[in-house]
All heavy atoms as TSV, in Angstrom:
chain	resi	resn	atom	element	x	y	z
A	1	ILE	N	N	119.319	146.148	56.351
A	1	ILE	CA	C	118.842	144.998	56.995
A	1	ILE	C	C	119.774	144.846	58.320
A	1	ILE	O	O	121.064	144.902	58.055
A	1	ILE	CB	C	118.906	143.774	56.176
A	1	ILE	CG1	C	117.942	143.991	54.979
A	1	ILE	CG2	C	118.505	142.557	57.009
A	1	ILE	CD1	C	118.028	142.871	53.927
A	2	LEU	N	N	119.263	144.718	59.470
A	2	LEU	CA	C	120.078	144.503	60.643
A	2	LEU	C	C	119.471	143.506	61.570
A	2	LEU	O	O	118.257	143.583	61.894
A	2	LEU	CB	C	120.192	145.909	61.357
A	2	LEU	CG	C	120.956	145.930	62.711
A	2	LEU	CD1	C	122.473	145.666	62.355
A	2	LEU	CD2	C	120.848	147.291	63.318
A	3	ASN	N	N	120.253	142.396	61.760
A	3	ASN	CA	C	119.676	141.340	62.719
A	3	ASN	C	C	118.317	140.874	62.255
A	3	ASN	O	O	117.452	140.720	63.131
A	3	ASN	CB	C	119.653	141.825	64.158
A	3	ASN	CG	C	120.999	142.109	64.689
A	3	ASN	OD1	O	122.045	141.571	64.252
A	3	ASN	ND2	N	121.189	143.152	65.555
A	4	GLY	N	N	118.080	140.670	61.007
A	4	GLY	CA	C	116.934	140.024	60.571
A	4	GLY	C	C	115.705	141.012	60.521
A	4	GLY	O	O	114.610	140.634	60.139
A	5	THR	N	N	116.065	142.272	60.595
A	5	THR	CA	C	115.017	143.397	60.537
A	5	THR	C	C	115.247	144.343	59.375
A	5	THR	O	O	116.441	144.725	59.297
A	5	THR	CB	C	114.834	144.125	61.845
A	5	THR	OG1	O	114.502	143.239	62.936
A	5	THR	CG2	C	113.761	145.184	61.741
A	6	VAL	N	N	114.305	144.532	58.542
A	6	VAL	CA	C	114.408	145.477	57.461
A	6	VAL	C	C	113.871	146.835	57.873
A	6	VAL	O	O	112.660	146.855	58.232
A	6	VAL	CB	C	113.793	144.926	56.262
A	6	VAL	CG1	C	113.829	146.002	54.991
A	6	VAL	CG2	C	114.206	143.616	55.753
A	7	PHE	N	N	114.592	147.868	57.912
A	7	PHE	CA	C	114.145	149.210	58.239
A	7	PHE	C	C	113.877	150.009	56.960
A	7	PHE	O	O	114.751	150.114	56.084
A	7	PHE	CB	C	115.232	149.934	58.974
A	7	PHE	CG	C	115.611	149.237	60.443
A	7	PHE	CD1	C	116.573	148.260	60.418
A	7	PHE	CD2	C	114.828	149.636	61.430
A	7	PHE	CE1	C	116.822	147.627	61.647
A	7	PHE	CE2	C	115.083	148.893	62.706
A	7	PHE	CZ	C	116.128	147.924	62.767
A	8	ILE	N	N	112.639	150.335	56.894
A	8	ILE	CA	C	112.164	150.910	55.610
A	8	ILE	C	C	111.490	152.337	55.975
A	8	ILE	O	O	110.473	152.348	56.798
A	8	ILE	CB	C	111.159	150.000	54.856
A	8	ILE	CG1	C	111.744	148.745	54.575
A	8	ILE	CG2	C	110.673	150.773	53.539
A	8	ILE	CD1	C	110.754	147.629	54.010
A	9	PRO	N	N	111.885	153.371	55.241
A	9	PRO	CA	C	111.140	154.705	55.538
A	9	PRO	C	C	109.796	154.677	54.998
A	9	PRO	O	O	109.471	154.010	53.977
A	9	PRO	CB	C	112.149	155.667	54.728
A	9	PRO	CG	C	112.755	154.820	53.681
A	9	PRO	CD	C	112.958	153.451	54.222
A	10	ARG	N	N	108.905	155.385	55.523
A	10	ARG	CA	C	107.576	155.735	55.013
A	10	ARG	C	C	107.242	157.075	55.265
A	10	ARG	O	O	107.683	157.751	56.244
A	10	ARG	CB	C	106.528	154.749	55.499
A	10	ARG	CG	C	106.098	155.088	56.992
A	10	ARG	CD	C	105.000	154.098	57.324
A	10	ARG	NE	N	104.908	154.015	58.890
A	10	ARG	CZ	C	104.131	153.131	59.488
A	10	ARG	NH1	N	103.475	152.205	58.795
A	10	ARG	NH2	N	104.188	153.197	60.816
A	11	TYR	N	N	106.383	157.650	54.408
A	11	TYR	CA	C	106.040	158.968	54.372
A	11	TYR	C	C	104.556	159.080	54.445
A	11	TYR	O	O	103.879	158.569	53.575
A	11	TYR	CB	C	106.577	159.746	53.102
A	11	TYR	CG	C	108.072	159.526	53.045
A	11	TYR	CD1	C	108.681	158.555	52.267
A	11	TYR	CD2	C	108.908	160.386	53.797
A	11	TYR	CE1	C	110.030	158.290	52.266
A	11	TYR	CE2	C	110.303	160.217	53.757
A	11	TYR	CZ	C	110.889	159.214	52.949
A	11	TYR	OH	O	112.259	158.945	52.996
A	12	ARG	N	N	104.024	159.623	55.459
A	12	ARG	CA	C	102.499	159.710	55.668
A	12	ARG	C	C	101.840	161.025	55.477
A	12	ARG	O	O	100.748	161.123	55.126
A	12	ARG	CB	C	102.281	159.272	57.141
A	12	ARG	CG	C	102.667	157.866	57.382
A	12	ARG	CD	C	101.539	157.030	57.537
A	12	ARG	NE	N	101.766	155.675	57.831
A	12	ARG	CZ	C	100.973	154.652	57.555
A	12	ARG	NH1	N	99.884	154.883	57.040
A	12	ARG	NH2	N	101.386	153.487	57.870
A	13	GLN	N	N	102.624	162.111	55.732
A	13	GLN	CA	C	101.951	163.504	55.721
A	13	GLN	C	C	102.741	164.302	54.763
A	13	GLN	O	O	103.886	164.678	55.097
A	13	GLN	CB	C	101.915	164.040	57.032
A	13	GLN	CG	C	101.102	163.212	58.000
A	13	GLN	CD	C	101.065	163.838	59.309
A	13	GLN	OE1	O	101.931	164.584	59.786
A	13	GLN	NE2	N	100.037	163.476	60.173
A	14	PRO	N	N	102.129	164.693	53.604
A	14	PRO	CA	C	102.929	165.557	52.633
A	14	PRO	C	C	103.152	166.981	53.243
A	14	PRO	O	O	102.365	167.528	53.916
A	14	PRO	CB	C	101.920	165.614	51.437
A	14	PRO	CG	C	100.591	165.260	51.923
A	14	PRO	CD	C	100.843	164.398	53.147
A	15	THR	N	N	104.436	167.415	52.973
A	15	THR	CA	C	104.755	168.732	53.523
A	15	THR	C	C	104.327	169.792	52.583
A	15	THR	O	O	104.153	170.987	52.922
A	15	THR	CB	C	106.269	168.952	53.704
A	15	THR	OG1	O	106.964	168.507	52.490
A	15	THR	CG2	C	106.820	167.992	54.804
A	16	ASN	N	N	104.125	169.512	51.228
A	16	ASN	CA	C	103.629	170.422	50.323
A	16	ASN	C	C	102.099	170.203	50.199
A	16	ASN	O	O	101.636	169.047	49.782
A	16	ASN	CB	C	104.304	170.199	48.996
A	16	ASN	CG	C	103.878	171.113	47.772
A	16	ASN	OD1	O	102.902	171.827	47.951
A	16	ASN	ND2	N	104.646	171.239	46.982
A	17	PRO	N	N	101.253	171.223	50.457
A	17	PRO	CA	C	99.795	171.165	50.266
A	17	PRO	C	C	99.396	170.534	48.853
A	17	PRO	O	O	98.279	169.934	48.897
A	17	PRO	CB	C	99.316	172.426	50.645
A	17	PRO	CG	C	100.440	173.246	51.209
A	17	PRO	CD	C	101.729	172.501	50.753
A	18	LEU	N	N	100.109	170.831	47.958
A	18	LEU	CA	C	99.613	170.431	46.621
A	18	LEU	C	C	99.781	168.851	46.418
A	18	LEU	O	O	99.244	168.343	45.407
A	18	LEU	CB	C	100.539	171.095	45.541
A	18	LEU	CG	C	100.470	172.668	45.480
A	18	LEU	CD1	C	101.266	173.256	44.422
A	18	LEU	CD2	C	98.906	173.042	45.178
A	19	ASP	N	N	100.560	168.250	47.301
A	19	ASP	CA	C	100.716	166.799	47.246
A	19	ASP	C	C	99.659	165.932	47.935
A	19	ASP	O	O	99.748	164.729	47.822
A	19	ASP	CB	C	102.078	166.453	47.714
A	19	ASP	CG	C	103.339	166.950	46.926
A	19	ASP	OD1	O	103.116	167.133	45.757
A	19	ASP	OD2	O	104.396	167.068	47.428
A	20	GLY	N	N	98.740	166.522	48.517
A	20	GLY	CA	C	97.856	165.814	49.237
A	20	GLY	C	C	96.468	166.428	49.552
A	20	GLY	O	O	96.265	167.523	49.134
A	21	ILE	N	N	95.583	165.690	50.218
A	21	ILE	CA	C	94.182	166.154	50.509
A	21	ILE	C	C	93.991	165.800	52.035
A	21	ILE	O	O	94.294	164.614	52.382
A	21	ILE	CB	C	93.163	165.617	49.713
A	21	ILE	CG1	C	93.356	166.109	48.197
A	21	ILE	CG2	C	91.775	166.117	50.205
A	21	ILE	CD1	C	92.380	165.430	47.273
A	22	ASN	N	N	93.645	166.755	52.962
A	22	ASN	CA	C	93.331	166.423	54.291
A	22	ASN	C	C	94.577	165.713	54.973
A	22	ASN	O	O	94.350	164.874	55.802
A	22	ASN	CB	C	92.115	165.512	54.392
A	22	ASN	CG	C	90.820	166.055	53.859
A	22	ASN	OD1	O	90.726	167.258	54.022
A	22	ASN	ND2	N	89.901	165.361	53.352
A	23	GLY	N	N	95.730	166.254	54.744
A	23	GLY	CA	C	96.969	165.707	55.334
A	23	GLY	C	C	97.373	164.365	54.975
A	23	GLY	O	O	98.196	163.756	55.525
A	24	GLN	N	N	96.820	163.749	53.772
A	24	GLN	CA	C	97.295	162.482	53.314
A	24	GLN	C	C	97.673	162.691	51.880
A	24	GLN	O	O	97.079	163.499	51.170
A	24	GLN	CB	C	96.169	161.455	53.367
A	24	GLN	CG	C	95.862	160.976	54.779
A	24	GLN	CD	C	94.922	159.796	54.799
A	24	GLN	OE1	O	94.249	159.481	53.753
A	24	GLN	NE2	N	95.174	158.960	55.836
A	25	TYR	N	N	98.674	161.771	51.467
A	25	TYR	CA	C	99.095	161.840	50.013
A	25	TYR	C	C	97.899	161.345	49.134
A	25	TYR	O	O	97.010	160.661	49.521
A	25	TYR	CB	C	100.224	160.811	49.776
A	25	TYR	CG	C	101.544	161.336	50.311
A	25	TYR	CD1	C	102.097	160.937	51.515
A	25	TYR	CD2	C	102.154	162.347	49.580
A	25	TYR	CE1	C	103.239	161.456	51.886
A	25	TYR	CE2	C	103.413	162.903	49.996
A	25	TYR	CZ	C	103.929	162.442	51.148
A	25	TYR	OH	O	105.090	162.986	51.530
A	26	LEU	N	N	97.944	161.801	47.910
A	26	LEU	CA	C	96.802	161.511	46.954
A	26	LEU	C	C	96.726	159.953	46.761
A	26	LEU	O	O	95.671	159.450	46.451
A	26	LEU	CB	C	97.097	162.279	45.671
A	26	LEU	CG	C	97.025	163.688	45.745
A	26	LEU	CD1	C	97.384	164.370	44.475
A	26	LEU	CD2	C	95.756	164.283	46.169
A	27	ASP	N	N	97.885	159.292	46.837
A	27	ASP	CA	C	97.871	157.891	46.651
A	27	ASP	C	C	97.907	157.055	47.932
A	27	ASP	O	O	98.449	155.959	47.954
A	27	ASP	CB	C	99.044	157.465	45.769
A	27	ASP	CG	C	100.361	157.803	46.409
A	27	ASP	OD1	O	100.359	158.497	47.518
A	27	ASP	OD2	O	101.439	157.469	45.834
A	28	ALA	N	N	97.237	157.540	48.969
A	28	ALA	CA	C	97.335	156.919	50.211
A	28	ALA	C	C	96.755	155.496	50.248
A	28	ALA	O	O	97.322	154.550	50.843
A	28	ALA	CB	C	96.455	157.635	51.331
A	29	SER	N	N	95.808	155.098	49.358
A	29	SER	CA	C	95.291	153.718	49.340
A	29	SER	C	C	96.411	152.873	48.687
A	29	SER	O	O	96.504	151.712	49.097
A	29	SER	CB	C	93.946	153.671	48.564
A	29	SER	OG	O	94.199	154.169	47.314
A	30	LEU	N	N	97.037	153.379	47.710
A	30	LEU	CA	C	98.182	152.572	47.129
A	30	LEU	C	C	99.240	152.324	48.089
A	30	LEU	O	O	99.914	151.292	48.069
A	30	LEU	CB	C	98.645	153.401	45.816
A	30	LEU	CG	C	97.719	153.409	44.675
A	30	LEU	CD1	C	98.275	154.296	43.548
A	30	LEU	CD2	C	97.228	152.046	44.190
A	31	GLN	N	N	99.552	153.323	48.848
A	31	GLN	CA	C	100.592	153.197	49.914
A	31	GLN	C	C	100.233	152.138	50.867
A	31	GLN	O	O	101.178	151.285	51.228
A	31	GLN	CB	C	100.803	154.556	50.640
A	31	GLN	CG	C	101.630	155.517	49.949
A	31	GLN	CD	C	101.807	156.748	50.789
A	31	GLN	OE1	O	101.050	156.974	51.881
A	31	GLN	NE2	N	102.825	157.463	50.539
A	32	GLU	N	N	98.986	151.954	51.381
A	32	GLU	CA	C	98.569	150.891	52.223
A	32	GLU	C	C	98.846	149.556	51.634
A	32	GLU	O	O	99.263	148.701	52.177
A	32	GLU	CB	C	97.241	151.185	52.730
A	32	GLU	CG	C	96.989	152.375	53.683
A	32	GLU	CD	C	98.000	152.334	54.846
A	32	GLU	OE1	O	98.191	151.216	55.441
A	32	GLU	OE2	O	98.616	153.332	55.085
A	33	ALA	N	N	98.443	149.392	50.323
A	33	ALA	CA	C	98.551	148.173	49.626
A	33	ALA	C	C	100.072	147.750	49.484
A	33	ALA	O	O	100.551	146.671	49.730
A	33	ALA	CB	C	97.924	148.293	48.276
A	34	TYR	N	N	100.888	148.868	49.286
A	34	TYR	CA	C	102.415	148.620	49.096
A	34	TYR	C	C	102.884	148.220	50.436
A	34	TYR	O	O	103.730	147.230	50.564
A	34	TYR	CB	C	102.992	150.017	48.695
A	34	TYR	CG	C	104.456	149.982	48.894
A	34	TYR	CD1	C	105.337	149.361	48.053
A	34	TYR	CD2	C	105.043	150.710	49.964
A	34	TYR	CE1	C	106.747	149.398	48.283
A	34	TYR	CE2	C	106.450	150.820	50.202
A	34	TYR	CZ	C	107.259	150.089	49.218
A	34	TYR	OH	O	108.510	150.199	49.476
A	35	HIS	N	N	102.461	148.825	51.643
A	35	HIS	CA	C	102.986	148.398	52.891
A	35	HIS	C	C	102.657	147.029	53.231
A	35	HIS	O	O	103.558	146.254	53.712
A	35	HIS	CB	C	102.435	149.382	53.949
A	35	HIS	CG	C	102.904	150.763	53.844
A	35	HIS	ND1	N	102.272	151.864	54.478
A	35	HIS	CD2	C	104.147	151.306	53.310
A	35	HIS	CE1	C	102.953	152.939	54.231
A	35	HIS	NE2	N	104.106	152.587	53.607
A	36	LYS	N	N	101.502	146.585	52.883
A	36	LYS	CA	C	101.112	145.180	53.131
A	36	LYS	C	C	101.827	144.132	52.314
A	36	LYS	O	O	102.271	143.095	52.830
A	36	LYS	CB	C	99.544	144.996	52.812
A	36	LYS	CG	C	98.659	145.576	53.855
A	36	LYS	CD	C	97.162	145.514	53.609
A	36	LYS	CE	C	96.338	146.306	54.621
A	36	LYS	NZ	N	94.931	146.160	54.275
A	37	ASP	N	N	102.088	144.535	51.022
A	37	ASP	CA	C	102.811	143.629	50.163
A	37	ASP	C	C	104.316	143.584	50.576
A	37	ASP	O	O	104.961	142.477	50.585
A	37	ASP	CB	C	102.843	144.102	48.672
A	37	ASP	CG	C	101.568	143.805	47.985
A	37	ASP	OD1	O	100.778	142.909	48.548
A	37	ASP	OD2	O	101.308	144.359	46.940
A	38	VAL	N	N	104.877	144.728	51.081
A	38	VAL	CA	C	106.184	144.696	51.486
A	38	VAL	C	C	106.405	143.877	52.662
A	38	VAL	O	O	107.317	143.002	52.781
A	38	VAL	CB	C	106.628	146.106	51.749
A	38	VAL	CG1	C	107.975	146.113	52.558
A	38	VAL	CG2	C	106.884	146.910	50.478
A	39	GLU	N	N	105.481	143.988	53.575
A	39	GLU	CA	C	105.454	143.200	54.897
A	39	GLU	C	C	105.467	141.610	54.609
A	39	GLU	O	O	106.214	140.728	55.101
A	39	GLU	CB	C	104.520	143.672	55.860
A	39	GLU	CG	C	104.828	144.966	56.474
A	39	GLU	CD	C	103.810	145.454	57.542
A	39	GLU	OE1	O	102.967	144.675	57.901
A	39	GLU	OE2	O	103.967	146.637	57.891
A	40	ARG	N	N	104.525	141.269	53.705
A	40	ARG	CA	C	104.185	139.898	53.285
A	40	ARG	C	C	105.422	139.295	52.690
A	40	ARG	O	O	105.920	138.253	52.985
A	40	ARG	CB	C	103.016	139.823	52.367
A	40	ARG	CG	C	102.758	138.393	51.875
A	40	ARG	CD	C	101.660	138.246	50.802
A	40	ARG	NE	N	101.923	139.224	49.622
A	40	ARG	CZ	C	102.616	138.937	48.742
A	40	ARG	NH1	N	103.439	137.863	48.652
A	40	ARG	NH2	N	102.766	139.867	47.667
A	41	ILE	N	N	106.070	140.046	51.716
A	41	ILE	CA	C	107.260	139.522	50.945
A	41	ILE	C	C	108.412	139.297	51.948
A	41	ILE	O	O	109.097	138.221	51.970
A	41	ILE	CB	C	107.620	140.444	49.809
A	41	ILE	CG1	C	106.556	140.356	48.781
A	41	ILE	CG2	C	108.918	140.107	49.253
A	41	ILE	CD1	C	106.615	141.440	47.754
A	42	HIS	N	N	108.632	140.299	52.799
A	42	HIS	CA	C	109.769	140.122	53.774
A	42	HIS	C	C	109.544	139.021	54.795
A	42	HIS	O	O	110.554	138.359	55.112
A	42	HIS	CB	C	110.103	141.489	54.345
A	42	HIS	CG	C	110.820	142.347	53.490
A	42	HIS	ND1	N	110.167	143.259	52.693
A	42	HIS	CD2	C	112.114	142.638	53.281
A	42	HIS	CE1	C	111.054	144.006	51.961
A	42	HIS	NE2	N	112.213	143.548	52.262
A	43	LYS	N	N	108.279	138.909	55.165
A	43	LYS	CA	C	107.915	137.839	56.136
A	43	LYS	C	C	108.247	136.453	55.468
A	43	LYS	O	O	108.738	135.559	56.173
A	43	LYS	CB	C	106.496	138.016	56.575
A	43	LYS	CG	C	106.073	136.976	57.676
A	43	LYS	CD	C	104.741	137.245	58.140
A	43	LYS	CE	C	104.299	136.221	59.324
A	43	LYS	NZ	N	103.008	136.404	59.701
A	44	GLU	N	N	107.788	136.289	54.213
A	44	GLU	CA	C	108.035	135.023	53.485
A	44	GLU	C	C	109.629	134.710	53.465
A	44	GLU	O	O	109.920	133.642	53.361
A	44	GLU	CB	C	107.557	135.150	52.085
A	44	GLU	CG	C	106.037	135.048	52.154
A	44	GLU	CD	C	105.452	135.315	50.697
A	44	GLU	OE1	O	106.180	135.527	49.732
A	44	GLU	OE2	O	104.156	135.267	50.633
A	45	LEU	N	N	110.421	135.794	53.418
A	45	LEU	CA	C	111.970	135.667	53.483
A	45	LEU	C	C	112.469	135.433	54.830
A	45	LEU	O	O	113.735	135.343	54.996
A	45	LEU	CB	C	112.523	136.877	52.740
A	45	LEU	CG	C	112.223	137.041	51.205
A	45	LEU	CD1	C	112.654	138.386	50.824
A	45	LEU	CD2	C	112.758	135.864	50.436
A	46	GLY	N	N	111.683	135.450	55.883
A	46	GLY	CA	C	112.137	135.319	57.262
A	46	GLY	C	C	112.551	136.582	57.858
A	46	GLY	O	O	113.261	136.511	58.911
A	47	LEU	N	N	112.199	137.644	57.293
A	47	LEU	CA	C	112.623	139.017	57.845
A	47	LEU	C	C	111.486	139.784	58.466
A	47	LEU	O	O	110.335	139.555	58.064
A	47	LEU	CB	C	113.260	139.799	56.681
A	47	LEU	CG	C	114.391	139.174	56.021
A	47	LEU	CD1	C	114.777	140.009	54.652
A	47	LEU	CD2	C	115.660	139.305	56.943
A	48	ARG	N	N	111.722	140.622	59.407
A	48	ARG	CA	C	110.875	141.432	59.997
A	48	ARG	C	C	110.932	142.851	59.383
A	48	ARG	O	O	112.035	143.309	59.199
A	48	ARG	CB	C	111.040	141.491	61.557
A	48	ARG	CG	C	110.028	142.042	62.342
A	48	ARG	CD	C	110.295	141.857	63.803
A	48	ARG	NE	N	109.967	143.179	64.348
A	48	ARG	CZ	C	110.784	144.022	65.030
A	48	ARG	NH1	N	112.054	143.702	65.160
A	48	ARG	NH2	N	110.507	145.107	65.341
A	49	VAL	N	N	109.725	143.545	59.367
A	49	VAL	CA	C	109.811	144.991	58.714
A	49	VAL	C	C	109.540	145.965	59.854
A	49	VAL	O	O	108.644	145.684	60.680
A	49	VAL	CB	C	108.760	145.127	57.628
A	49	VAL	CG1	C	108.701	146.512	57.234
A	49	VAL	CG2	C	109.099	144.315	56.407
A	50	GLU	N	N	110.458	146.897	59.852
A	50	GLU	CA	C	110.213	148.073	60.852
A	50	GLU	C	C	110.082	149.309	60.006
A	50	GLU	O	O	111.018	149.646	59.353
A	50	GLU	CB	C	111.412	148.031	61.862
A	50	GLU	CG	C	111.216	149.099	62.884
A	50	GLU	CD	C	110.042	148.676	64.019
A	50	GLU	OE1	O	109.996	147.567	64.255
A	50	GLU	OE2	O	109.416	149.656	64.349
A	51	TRP	N	N	108.913	149.805	60.032
A	51	TRP	CA	C	108.754	151.130	59.283
A	51	TRP	C	C	109.250	152.299	60.014
A	51	TRP	O	O	109.022	152.404	61.305
A	51	TRP	CB	C	107.207	151.339	58.967
A	51	TRP	CG	C	106.660	150.310	58.038
A	51	TRP	CD1	C	105.926	149.225	58.431
A	51	TRP	CD2	C	106.892	150.195	56.705
A	51	TRP	NE1	N	105.586	148.325	57.351
A	51	TRP	CE2	C	106.097	149.016	56.313
A	51	TRP	CE3	C	107.418	151.008	55.784
A	51	TRP	CZ2	C	106.086	148.688	54.919
A	51	TRP	CZ3	C	107.315	150.589	54.444
A	51	TRP	CH2	C	106.711	149.484	53.968
A	52	ILE	N	N	109.966	153.118	59.405
A	52	ILE	CA	C	110.511	154.395	59.989
A	52	ILE	C	C	109.729	155.586	59.476
A	52	ILE	O	O	109.873	155.914	58.325
A	52	ILE	CB	C	111.967	154.627	59.730
A	52	ILE	CG1	C	112.761	153.301	59.963
A	52	ILE	CG2	C	112.608	155.840	60.391
A	52	ILE	CD1	C	112.832	152.859	61.526
A	53	ASP	N	N	108.840	156.137	60.270
A	53	ASP	CA	C	108.125	157.304	59.857
A	53	ASP	C	C	109.195	158.467	59.613
A	53	ASP	O	O	109.904	158.889	60.482
A	53	ASP	CB	C	107.110	157.784	60.921
A	53	ASP	CG	C	105.988	156.895	60.940
A	53	ASP	OD1	O	105.638	156.129	59.909
A	53	ASP	OD2	O	105.376	156.682	62.018
A	54	SER	N	N	109.315	158.902	58.418
A	54	SER	CA	C	110.397	159.804	57.896
A	54	SER	C	C	109.947	161.148	57.482
A	54	SER	O	O	110.802	161.855	56.902
A	54	SER	CB	C	111.222	159.020	57.008
A	54	SER	OG	O	111.623	157.843	57.400
A	55	ASP	N	N	108.732	161.588	57.678
A	55	ASP	CA	C	108.208	162.869	57.136
A	55	ASP	C	C	109.109	163.974	57.712
A	55	ASP	O	O	109.484	164.827	56.929
A	55	ASP	CB	C	106.719	163.026	57.591
A	55	ASP	CG	C	105.808	162.101	56.850
A	55	ASP	OD1	O	105.837	162.033	55.615
A	55	ASP	OD2	O	105.225	161.322	57.506
A	56	SER	N	N	109.313	163.992	59.018
A	56	SER	CA	C	110.128	165.099	59.565
A	56	SER	C	C	111.646	165.086	59.149
A	56	SER	O	O	112.192	166.081	58.978
A	56	SER	CB	C	109.927	165.061	61.013
A	56	SER	OG	O	110.503	163.948	61.715
A	57	LEU	N	N	112.160	163.798	58.942
A	57	LEU	CA	C	113.530	163.707	58.432
A	57	LEU	C	C	113.643	164.305	57.147
A	57	LEU	O	O	114.533	165.111	56.910
A	57	LEU	CB	C	113.911	162.225	58.423
A	57	LEU	CG	C	114.298	161.634	59.713
A	57	LEU	CD1	C	114.533	160.078	59.502
A	57	LEU	CD2	C	115.449	162.204	60.347
A	58	ILE	N	N	112.792	163.903	56.196
A	58	ILE	CA	C	113.010	164.317	54.737
A	58	ILE	C	C	112.664	165.833	54.639
A	58	ILE	O	O	113.337	166.558	53.840
A	58	ILE	CB	C	112.090	163.489	53.933
A	58	ILE	CG1	C	112.705	163.454	52.491
A	58	ILE	CG2	C	110.771	163.927	53.798
A	58	ILE	CD1	C	114.078	162.648	52.334
A	59	ALA	N	N	111.753	166.395	55.496
A	59	ALA	CA	C	111.420	167.728	55.443
A	59	ALA	C	C	112.635	168.583	55.870
A	59	ALA	O	O	112.770	169.838	55.437
A	59	ALA	CB	C	110.279	168.109	56.321
A	60	LYS	N	N	113.543	168.119	56.662
A	60	LYS	CA	C	114.672	168.823	57.202
A	60	LYS	C	C	115.913	168.504	56.487
A	60	LYS	O	O	117.029	168.729	57.012
A	60	LYS	CB	C	114.838	168.588	58.659
A	60	LYS	CG	C	113.660	169.091	59.450
A	60	LYS	CD	C	113.761	168.814	60.915
A	60	LYS	CE	C	112.478	169.367	61.638
A	60	LYS	NZ	N	112.203	168.797	62.922
A	61	GLY	N	N	115.813	167.834	55.338
A	61	GLY	CA	C	116.975	167.548	54.412
A	61	GLY	C	C	117.629	166.322	54.730
A	61	GLY	O	O	118.731	166.016	54.324
A	62	GLY	N	N	117.132	165.369	55.603
A	62	GLY	CA	C	117.654	164.079	55.963
A	62	GLY	C	C	116.879	162.992	55.358
A	62	GLY	O	O	115.789	163.174	54.822
A	63	ALA	N	N	117.335	161.769	55.526
A	63	ALA	CA	C	116.594	160.548	55.075
A	63	ALA	C	C	117.208	159.421	55.949
A	63	ALA	O	O	118.135	159.630	56.693
A	63	ALA	CB	C	116.830	160.264	53.622
A	64	VAL	N	N	116.573	158.300	55.927
A	64	VAL	CA	C	117.020	157.203	56.699
A	64	VAL	C	C	118.476	156.881	56.348
A	64	VAL	O	O	119.333	156.585	57.249
A	64	VAL	CB	C	116.159	155.924	56.575
A	64	VAL	CG1	C	116.704	154.743	57.130
A	64	VAL	CG2	C	114.692	156.281	57.140
A	65	HIS	N	N	118.834	156.780	55.094
A	65	HIS	CA	C	120.204	156.562	54.756
A	65	HIS	C	C	121.103	157.517	55.267
A	65	HIS	O	O	122.221	157.195	55.890
A	65	HIS	CB	C	120.372	156.564	53.150
A	65	HIS	CG	C	121.771	156.405	52.760
A	65	HIS	ND1	N	122.606	157.427	52.438
A	65	HIS	CD2	C	122.483	155.305	52.565
A	65	HIS	CE1	C	123.806	156.906	52.162
A	65	HIS	NE2	N	123.745	155.646	52.101
A	66	CYS	N	N	120.812	158.867	55.264
A	66	CYS	CA	C	121.725	159.835	55.861
A	66	CYS	C	C	121.908	159.646	57.356
A	66	CYS	O	O	123.018	159.941	57.765
A	66	CYS	CB	C	121.124	161.281	55.592
A	66	CYS	SG	S	120.936	161.675	53.858
A	67	THR	N	N	120.821	159.233	58.086
A	67	THR	CA	C	120.992	159.081	59.462
A	67	THR	C	C	121.509	157.801	59.994
A	67	THR	O	O	121.885	157.731	61.183
A	67	THR	CB	C	119.570	159.380	60.152
A	67	THR	OG1	O	118.685	158.564	59.628
A	67	THR	CG2	C	119.212	160.879	59.831
A	68	THR	N	N	121.599	156.888	59.153
A	68	THR	CA	C	121.990	155.466	59.499
A	68	THR	C	C	123.307	155.075	58.833
A	68	THR	O	O	123.855	154.008	59.355
A	68	THR	CB	C	121.007	154.452	59.160
A	68	THR	OG1	O	120.736	154.428	57.829
A	68	THR	CG2	C	119.807	154.743	60.058
A	69	MET	N	N	123.814	155.812	57.890
A	69	MET	CA	C	124.987	155.355	57.166
A	69	MET	C	C	126.290	155.185	58.082
A	69	MET	O	O	127.251	154.483	57.575
A	69	MET	CB	C	125.289	156.251	55.997
A	69	MET	CG	C	125.637	157.619	56.300
A	69	MET	SD	S	125.673	158.597	54.759
A	69	MET	CE	C	127.435	158.603	54.480
A	70	GLN	N	N	126.284	155.860	59.286
A	70	GLN	CA	C	127.406	155.767	60.106
A	70	GLN	C	C	127.410	154.580	61.144
A	70	GLN	O	O	128.275	154.426	61.788
A	70	GLN	CB	C	127.662	157.102	60.795
A	70	GLN	CG	C	127.700	158.306	59.966
A	70	GLN	CD	C	128.889	158.264	58.984
A	70	GLN	OE1	O	129.974	157.748	59.265
A	70	GLN	NE2	N	128.678	158.669	57.818
A	71	ILE	N	N	126.353	153.845	61.039
A	71	ILE	CA	C	126.204	152.646	62.025
A	71	ILE	C	C	127.201	151.648	61.485
A	71	ILE	O	O	127.249	151.191	60.340
A	71	ILE	CB	C	124.818	152.117	61.938
A	71	ILE	CG1	C	123.885	153.160	62.564
A	71	ILE	CG2	C	124.738	150.820	62.841
A	71	ILE	CD1	C	122.371	152.776	62.578
A	72	ALA	N	N	128.041	151.077	62.406
A	72	ALA	CA	C	128.959	150.127	62.060
A	72	ALA	C	C	128.309	148.812	61.653
A	72	ALA	O	O	127.309	148.419	62.247
A	72	ALA	CB	C	129.941	149.988	63.171
A	73	ARG	N	N	128.981	148.083	60.734
A	73	ARG	CA	C	128.405	146.852	60.363
A	73	ARG	C	C	128.834	145.673	61.285
A	73	ARG	O	O	129.901	145.657	61.759
A	73	ARG	CB	C	128.824	146.462	59.024
A	73	ARG	CG	C	128.240	147.312	57.944
A	73	ARG	CD	C	128.628	146.911	56.594
A	73	ARG	NE	N	127.966	147.722	55.665
A	73	ARG	CZ	C	127.248	147.370	54.653
A	73	ARG	NH1	N	127.012	146.107	54.432
A	73	ARG	NH2	N	126.744	148.311	53.814
């Protein structure tokens, strides 16, 4: 959380063909419901949600935590 914004990773395109169909995860409809609920809950708390598309990060061995942990508080 930074300046009232919550940064949350999201993964849209599976890198392993066994994890999805037509370039989407098998649980794509559940992911959309999750995204809506996360945004609603954070908005109720007065926070803004910024989704970080992280497919390429995670495929190359990184994640949002790995790439942001050096940001000074």
